[in-house]
C-alpha positions in Angstrom: 68.8 -126.1 -137.5 68.1 -127.5 -134.1 65.3 -126.1 -131.8 63.9 -127.1 -128.5 67.0 -128.9 -127.2 67.9 -128.2 -123.6 70.7 -129.8 -121.7 70.5 -129.9 -117.9 73.1 -130.9 -115.4 72.2 -131.5 -111.8 73.7 -132.8 -108.7 71.6 -135.0 -106.5 72.5 -134.5 -102.9 71.9 -137.0 -100.2 69.1 -136.6 -97.7 70.1 -134.3 -94.9 68.9 -135.6 -91.5 70.1 -133.6 -88.5 71.6 -135.6 -85.7 73.0 -134.8 -82.3 76.3 -133.5 -83.8 74.3 -131.1 -86.0 72.3 -129.8 -83.1 75.3 -129.5 -80.9 77.5 -127.6 -83.4 75.0 -125.7 -85.6 72.1 -124.7 -83.3 72.4 -122.1 -80.7 69.1 -122.9 -79.0 67.9 -119.3 -79.6 66.1 -120.0 -82.9 63.6 -122.7 -83.6 65.1 -126.0 -84.8 63.5 -125.7 -88.2 65.2 -122.3 -88.8 68.6 -123.8 -88.0 67.9 -126.8 -90.3 66.7 -124.5 -93.2 69.7 -122.2 -92.8 72.1 -125.2 -92.9 70.5 -126.7 -96.0 70.5 -123.3 -97.7 74.2 -122.9 -97.1 75.0 -126.4 -98.3 73.0 -125.9 -101.5 74.7 -122.6 -102.2 78.2 -123.9 -101.6 77.6 -127.0 -103.7 76.1 -125.1 -106.5 78.8 -122.3 -106.4 76.1 -119.7 -105.7 76.2 -116.6 -103.6 73.7 -116.2 -100.7 71.5 -113.1 -100.7 69.5 -111.8 -97.7 67.2 -109.6 -99.9 63.6 -109.8 -99.0 60.9 -110.8 -101.5 59.8 -107.2 -101.6 63.3 -106.1 -102.5 63.4 -108.6 -105.4 60.0 -107.5 -106.7 61.0 -103.9 -106.5 64.2 -104.5 -108.4 62.5 -106.5 -111.1 59.9 -103.8 -111.6 62.6 -101.1 -111.8 64.6 -103.0 -114.4 61.5 -103.6 -116.5 60.5 -100.0 -116.1 57.0 -101.0 -114.9 56.5 -98.7 -112.0 58.0 -96.7 -109.2 59.7 -98.4 -106.2 57.5 -99.9 -103.6 57.0 -97.6 -100.6 58.0 -99.2 -97.3 55.2 -99.4 -94.8 56.1 -98.0 -91.4 
C-alpha cells in the first residue's frame, strides 16, 4: 500500500516581457498598461493549460461554494 505519493506535471513558460509589437497589437490605449499585460498573460496561461476562462467575480465564487456546501443562503448584492 502506497500513501502520500503525488505526481505533478508542470510547464514552465518563458518570461513575458511586453515590447512595442505587444503594445501596438494588444493594447487599445483605453485601459491601463498593466491591465492589458495581465489580460494577455491570463489568456496565454489558460490556452497553454487547456483551461477555460471565467469572468465570475470572487463574490460569485464564494456564493457558489457556500451553496454547494449547504452553508448559507446566497449573498445579497449591495445596491
